[in-house]
Each structure stands twice: as C-alpha cells, then as structure tokens.
ROZA-50668 format. One record per residue (C-alpha): residue in one letter; z negated, y, x negated; residue number from 1. Coordinates in steps of 0.5 Angstrom, whole numbers, plus 500, padded with zeros to 3 digits. Each point is the difference from the previous one (the first is absolute). Layout:
% residues N
   residu    pz    py    px   num
        A     Z     Y     X   NUM
...
% end
This chain:
% residues 465
   residu    pz    py    px   num
        M   560   286   622     1
        S   497   504   495     2
        F   492   502   500     3
        E   502   508   501     4
        S   503   498   507     5
        L   493   498   503     6
        G   497   506   498     7
        L   495   499   494     8
        I   496   505   496     9
        P   503   502   493    10
        E   493   497   497    11
        L   502   493   504    12
        L   507   500   498    13
        R   499   500   492    14
        A   495   495   501    15
        I   505   496   503    16
        A   505   501   495    17
        D   495   499   494    18
        Q   500   492   503    19
        G   508   500   500    20
        Y   501   500   508    21
        T   506   503   502    22
        E   502   498   507    23
        A   494   498   505    24
        T   500   493   504    25
        P   502   499   507    26
        I   493   499   502    27
        Q   498   507   496    28
        I   505   504   504    29
        K   498   497   507    30
        A   493   501   498    31
        I   498   507   497    32
        P   503   505   505    33
        P   495   497   506    34
        V   494   499   494    35
        L   502   507   499    36
        A   500   502   507    37
        R   493   497   501    38
        H   502   494   504    39
        D   496   494   501    40
        M   505   494   497    41
        M   501   493   500    42
        A   505   497   494    43
        C   503   494   499    44
        A   504   500   493    45
        Q   502   494   496    46
        T   496   499   494    47
        G   502   503   493    48
        T   504   507   504    49
        G   495   505   497    50
        K   494   500   507    51
        T   495   503   495    52
        A   505   507   499    53
        G   501   500   508    54
        F   493   502   501    55
        A   497   502   494    56
        L   505   506   498    57
        P   500   503   507    58
        I   492   499   500    59
        L   500   504   493    60
        Q   504   505   503    61
        M   496   502   506    62
        L   494   500   496    63
        A   503   505   495    64
        P   498   506   504    65
        Q   492   499   498    66
        Q   501   498   494    67
        S   495   502   495    68
        A   499   501   493    69
        S   492   501   501    70
        P   496   495   496    71
        S   495   500   505    72
        P   500   494   505    73
        A   499   504   506    74
        R   508   503   499    75
        H   501   492   500    76
        P   499   496   506    77
        I   503   493   502    78
        R   506   503   505    79
        A   504   493   500    80
        L   498   494   499    81
        I   505   493   499    82
        L   497   493   501    83
        T   503   494   497    84
        P   498   493   501    85
        T   500   498   492    86
        R   497   503   493    87
        E   507   500   497    88
        L   504   503   505    89
        A   495   506   501    90
        A   500   501   493    91
        Q   508   500   499    92
        V   499   505   506    93
        E   496   506   498    94
        E   503   499   493    95
        N   506   502   504    96
        V   497   506   503    97
        R   498   502   493    98
        A   507   501   498    99
        Y   502   502   506   100
        A   495   506   499   101
        K   502   501   493   102
        Y   501   507   501   103
        L   495   502   506   104
        T   492   501   500   105
        L   498   495   503   106
        R   495   495   498   107
        S   501   491   503   108
        T   496   495   498   109
        V   499   492   502   110
        V   494   496   502   111
        Y   500   492   500   112
        G   495   495   499   113
        G   500   496   495   114
        V   499   505   494   115
        D   493   505   498   116
        I   499   504   507   117
        T   498   505   495   118
        P   505   503   497   119
        Q   504   500   508   120
        I   493   504   502   121
        K   501   506   494   122
        A   508   501   501   123
        L   497   501   508   124
        R   495   505   499   125
        A   505   505   495   126
        G   504   499   507   127
        V   508   497   502   128
        E   504   503   505   129
        V   504   492   501   130
        L   495   493   500   131
        V   504   494   498   132
        A   495   495   503   133
        T   499   492   502   134
        P   495   500   507   135
        G   494   496   496   136
        R   499   505   495   137
        L   501   505   504   138
        L   495   499   505   139
        D   496   498   494   140
        H   500   507   497   141
        V   499   503   508   142
        Q   493   496   499   143
        Q   498   503   494   144
        K   502   507   502   145
        T   505   501   495   146
        V   506   502   505   147
        N   501   505   505   148
        L   506   498   505   149
        G   499   506   505   150
        R   505   504   498   151
        V   505   495   500   152
        E   506   502   502   153
        I   506   494   499   154
        L   498   493   500   155
        V   506   495   497   156
        L   499   493   502   157
        D   505   497   494   158
        E   502   492   502   159
        A   498   501   506   160
        D   500   494   502   161
        R   495   497   495   162
        M   496   505   502   163
        L   499   499   507   164
        D   499   492   500   165
        M   494   499   503   166
        G   496   499   493   167
        F   502   507   499   168
        M   499   503   507   169
        P   492   501   500   170
        D   500   504   493   171
        I   506   503   502   172
        K   496   501   507   173
        R   493   503   496   174
        I   505   505   497   175
        L   504   503   505   176
        S   494   502   503   177
        L   498   504   494   178
        L   507   504   500   179
        P   501   507   504   180
        N   503   498   507   181
        E   505   506   499   182
        R   505   496   494   183
        Q   507   498   499   184
        S   500   492   499   185
        L   505   496   496   186
        L   502   493   501   187
        F   504   497   495   188
        S   502   493   497   189
        A   506   495   500   190
        T   498   496   506   191
        F   498   501   507   192
        S   499   495   505   193
        E   498   502   507   194
        E   493   499   500   195
        I   500   504   495   196
        K   504   506   502   197
        R   494   499   507   198
        L   495   501   495   199
        A   504   506   497   200
        N   502   504   506   201
        Q   492   500   502   202
        M   499   504   494   203
        L   505   504   500   204
        R   502   507   504   205
        T   508   499   503   206
        P   502   498   493   207
        V   508   500   497   208
        T   502   493   500   209
        I   504   498   493   210
        E   504   494   499   211
        V   505   500   494   212
        A   502   494   499   213
        R   499   494   506   214
        R   491   498   500   215
        N   500   495   494   216
        A   506   501   497   217
        P   500   499   492   218
        T   504   504   496   219
        D   508   498   499   220
        L   499   501   493   221
        V   495   494   499   222
        T   505   493   499   223
        H   497   494   504   224
        R   500   494   496   225
        M   497   493   501   226
        Y   499   493   495   227
        E   499   493   504   228
        V   494   497   495   229
        D   495   494   501   230
        A   492   504   499   231
        E   499   497   494   232
        R   507   503   496   233
        K   498   507   502   234
        G   497   502   494   235
        A   505   496   496   236
        L   505   505   504   237
        L   497   506   499   238
        T   499   499   493   239
        H   507   499   499   240
        L   502   505   505   241
        I   496   506   495   242
        K   503   497   494   243
        S   506   498   502   244
        R   502   507   503   245
        D   496   503   494   246
        M   497   504   506   247
        Q   494   506   497   248
        Q   497   502   506   249
        V   499   494   507   250
        L   495   501   505   251
        V   498   493   502   252
        F   496   499   507   253
        V   495   495   501   254
        R   496   499   507   255
        T   493   498   497   256
        K   496   503   494   257
        R   499   493   498   258
        D   507   500   499   259
        A   501   506   497   260
        N   495   498   494   261
        R   504   493   499   262
        L   506   503   500   263
        M   499   505   494   264
        R   497   495   496   265
        E   505   495   501   266
        L   506   507   498   267
        V   496   501   495   268
        R   500   493   497   269
        D   508   500   501   270
        G   500   506   495   271
        V   500   505   506   272
        A   497   506   499   273
        A   496   500   507   274
        T   494   504   503   275
        A   497   500   507   276
        I   498   504   506   277
        H   496   498   506   278
        S   493   502   503   279
        D   495   497   497   280
        R   502   504   493   281
        T   496   506   499   282
        Q   503   507   501   283
        G   501   501   492   284
        E   504   493   500   285
        R   505   501   505   286
        M   502   507   497   287
        Q   500   496   493   288
        A   504   496   503   289
        L   505   504   503   290
        D   500   505   495   291
        E   502   495   495   292
        F   505   497   504   293
        K   504   506   502   294
        N   499   503   492   295
        G   504   493   498   296
        G   494   496   497   297
        M   500   495   505   298
        K   507   497   503   299
        V   497   497   506   300
        L   495   502   505   301
        V   498   495   504   302
        A   496   503   507   303
        T   497   498   506   304
        D   504   505   506   305
        I   494   505   498   306
        A   506   502   496   307
        A   505   499   506   308
        R   499   508   503   309
        G   501   506   496   310
        L   500   498   493   311
        D   505   505   497   312
        I   503   497   494   313
        E   507   504   498   314
        Q   506   496   499   315
        L   497   493   501   316
        P   506   495   500   317
        F   497   493   502   318
        V   494   498   505   319
        I   499   493   501   320
        N   497   496   506   321
        Y   497   494   496   322
        E   496   499   507   323
        L   504   503   506   324
        P   495   504   505   325
        Y   497   497   506   326
        A   501   506   504   327
        A   509   502   500   328
        E   497   508   499   329
        D   497   498   494   330
        Y   507   498   496   331
        I   502   507   503   332
        H   494   504   496   333
        R   501   495   493   334
        I   507   500   499   335
        G   500   509   503   336
        R   497   501   492   337
        T   507   498   497   338
        G   506   505   503   339
        R   496   506   500   340
        A   502   507   499   341
        G   508   498   499   342
        S   500   494   495   343
        P   503   494   502   344
        G   495   494   500   345
        E   499   492   500   346
        A   495   496   505   347
        I   500   493   498   348
        S   496   494   504   349
        L   498   494   498   350
        V   500   496   506   351
        C   497   493   500   352
        A   500   494   507   353
        D   494   503   503   354
        E   502   508   500   355
        K   506   498   504   356
        R   497   503   507   357
        M   497   507   496   358
        L   508   500   497   359
        D   503   500   508   360
        D   495   505   501   361
        I   502   505   495   362
        E   507   498   501   363
        R   500   502   508   364
        E   496   507   498   365
        L   505   501   495   366
        K   506   498   504   367
        R   504   497   494   368
        K   500   494   496   369
        L   497   500   493   370
        E   505   498   495   371
        R   500   493   497   372
        L   499   499   494   373
        P   502   494   496   374
        M   493   496   496   375
        P   502   501   493   376
        E   498   494   495   377
        L   494   501   497   378
        S   496   497   494   379
        S   496   494   501   380
        G   494   503   498   381
        R   493   501   504   382
        A   501   501   508   383
        R   495   502   504   384
        A   496   496   506   385
        P   499   504   506   386
        R   493   499   502   387
        H   500   496   504   388
        H   503   495   495   389
        E   495   502   495   390
        E   495   498   504   391
        R   502   494   502   392
        S   502   498   493   393
        A   492   502   497   394
        A   499   494   506   395
        E   504   495   498   396
        H   497   500   493   397
        R   492   501   503   398
        P   497   492   501   399
        A   498   499   507   400
        R   492   499   501   401
        S   502   493   501   402
        N   503   498   495   403
        L   496   503   494   404
        H   495   494   500   405
        A   507   496   497   406
        V   502   507   495   407
        Q   492   499   498   408
        A   501   493   498   409
        A   506   500   497   410
        K   497   505   494   411
        P   497   497   494   412
        A   493   498   500   413
        A   495   505   495   414
        Q   498   497   494   415
        P   492   500   499   416
        V   500   504   493   417
        A   496   499   495   418
        G   492   499   502   419
        G   501   496   506   420
        F   502   506   506   421
        D   505   499   503   422
        F   503   506   504   423
        S   504   496   506   424
        K   493   499   502   425
        P   496   503   504   426
        Y   493   503   496   427
        E   494   495   502   428
        P   492   502   496   429
        K   498   495   496   430
        S   493   498   503   431
        S   495   498   496   432
        G   493   496   503   433
        T   499   499   507   434
        P   502   504   506   435
        A   493   503   500   436
        A   500   502   492   437
        A   506   504   501   438
        A   498   503   506   439
        E   493   502   497   440
        K   504   502   493   441
        S   505   504   504   442
        T   495   504   504   443
        A   496   502   494   444
        A   506   502   496   445
        I   502   505   506   446
        R   493   503   501   447
        A   498   501   491   448
        P   505   505   500   449
        L   499   503   505   450
        R   493   502   498   451
        R   502   501   493   452
        Q   506   505   503   453
        T   494   504   505   454
        A   496   500   495   455
        A   506   504   494   456
        L   501   505   507   457
        L   492   503   500   458
        G   501   501   493   459
        G   498   493   496   460
        H   496   494   500   461
        A   493   500   501   462
        K   496   499   493   463
        K   496   494   499   464
        S   493   502   498   465
% end
C-alpha cells in the first residue's frame, strides 16, 4: 500500500519520498489510521518493520495544523512526548522525526543522560513541539524546571516492554503524574508479555491492539545458523569467519561489559578493526563507536544488550552471538538488528556446551531449529580460554602457602658484597660498649637534635655571652 492511500499530508509525503520509501509496511498500514483517529494503541510488530514511522508520521500530521514559524518559545510548547529506554534509540527516533518534519515548521529535540545538560536546556527554552527523551534525564529537567509537560497531547512509549519493566516503572509513574489526563497514549514494541499487557491496559483507554505478526516472532528475512564450538575456540572461529567470508560489517553480541572489552582487544590483535559499545563507556564514546561502525571505519562492533533494542543500522548483513543471551526474547531483539527495511540478514550463533539450555529456549521461542554448520579448519594459533579456565590456570601456577618455604629454600643464597654486608640476613645495628652506655648514647642523640631544631624554628640559636 502506498503512503498516499493512508491519507498523509503532502509535506509528509515529500519527506517520505526524500527518504527513499515508496510503500508502507504492515505495521504502518495498520497503525497510522487509528492513530490519526486519536485512538490509544498497543502495537506489537517484528523489529525492523518501521514502527517509528508508524507513530511519528501520524503525530506530525496531527500537530501540523498548529505549527508556527514564530521564534517565540510560547508558540512551540511540548505537545508530543516520546520515551525510549536507551540513549541510542532516543537519538535515532529524534533523527527520524526531524527527517519526517523536514517541510513542516515543527521543532523537535532529544534529551538523554551521559552528556552535558546545558545544550539541552537551551534547546528546550527555545521551544519544541516534539520531545524525545529517556526517563531519567527527563526527570532531571523536571527537577530543574527547564521542561513543562502540562500541554502534552500525545505520549509514546517506544520499546514499551522494557519501559514498563520494574526498573523503569517508578520513573514512568512520576512522568505520567505530570501529564494531562486527557491525552492519547501509544505503546509500540517488538514483544509484549501478558504481565506487560495488563500494566499497559491500566494506562490506556479502550486501546486498539495491533499484532502484525505473532508475538516475539523474528522477521523472515533473517537466516538463523549456528556452530557448536568449544568455549576456548570461539575467538579463533569468530576471526576465521570475519576474514574468510570478508565480512565488512558485523555486530557481535556478548553478555558483559568486561567480555566486550576483552573480545574487542583480541580482534584488534588478530588484525580486525573493531570497537565496543556498552554502558560503562561515556555517551560520547558510544556515539563515536556507533558512527565509526556505521560509516565503515570499523568492521566489527562488539556490544552488550544495550545495542539489542532499537539500534537501526541500514542493511546490516551480519549479527553474531558470540555468547547466547540468558533470555530467549533477547535473542529476538539482537538478531532484529539485521534483516531490516526489506534487506536480508544472517544471524550466526557460537554455541558451547554450557549454552545448550539457552539454545533450547531460543529454538522453542522461534518454533524452529537453528541450522547447524560444520566447524571449519582453524589455524593452530592463539585460543582464548574461558574465564573459569583462566582463573584455574593462574591458581595452578601460584605456589601454595605450605610450599612457600620450600620454594624460598630452593633459591640460591645471596652472597655477601664487598665490605662484608650480607643482604640475605636481617639488619642488626652494631652495638658499642655496654648496653647501659649504648642506651645513654641513644637518648642523648635523640634529645640533642630536638633542642637544636626547636631553636632553629624560633629564630636561631641564642648567642653566648
């Protein structure tokens, strides 16, 4: 279906054409008309199918009649609020909103943590109609009284299952208490658990529910493959795949920040241009790493699940699960970074013996088996040992306390140096005379310097008459 048939205004159609889009996706076809009809909505669709346009386009159309070219901030109140769980997704959504509003006089901005708040304050004081935010930084602005949410007409929770997670609920409730009761609320996500649906129903008024595909289903454009590999050979296999298949853009997922840094360093040592993104890096470092990866400066982006939701990289061909996620639905989000906007993608998982249970959960969620691939011939180079093997190996090389004496006894004895001083023995001061004489001499040596130092501090020694 064309965008013209959805009843969008000419300014939006021109902006869509500039982006190179000609036909609407299923989620856009089903979501845009009820949003334009001012219904509350809970929409579930496969990741990478255009959910952002599904809410951004109708929101801009509903705000267009009140657009203003006036420079006065009073003519540009916040009327649409879009909340996202991560900084990267917030920046991406606002970028899309700005692109769609290219031919409208509607303003937008984004606020998230990890960066200087001053430019955000300046942008908010200038006035914006569409605000994209992460909850924590939005509440920072609320506390500083740099944002007014009293005229919000439309609220969007993107990646709503994560937004309504227990960790976000306190912030979400505080934000909801600041919004007008009469508003339109839209929840968009790739997954909805039954518990999340119950929570969402408490926020929405007679919502329209849309499920474009079965819940938690990945796109059919992604090919799922796996290798059964020993944990200590994963690094060698990853490097082999990247080099032998000449992969130019690969998103590699691990579970922890420590593993992300370690794997990045190993890839660089193997001659593969790689960078990493995780929550311990500053926002500037994260954005730089993402830009380098998108622009082709880095072949590999090693990431934790911070990049599993909402990250949009055009025509990303490969996603590799170096470590399987603990939750099967996180696999859906990870591999959803490829196979987007009609382009095919490949998801490759490196599965060791300890991850068989996770693999079973993923295949049960997918309702299919991952294609098993034969292990290629790997060079007999450096292999990374699993962390518990590394720790055990280090412990084996450390001598036990009971053996310390034997180890020290095995060392060659130190020889006395010229002058007769033997460094292998404890220091023993030389004694002179009887013990009483030595003690008296020691006491005198201590007291005399104290008297001289005190006199020096008070202005020098007194002259003798």
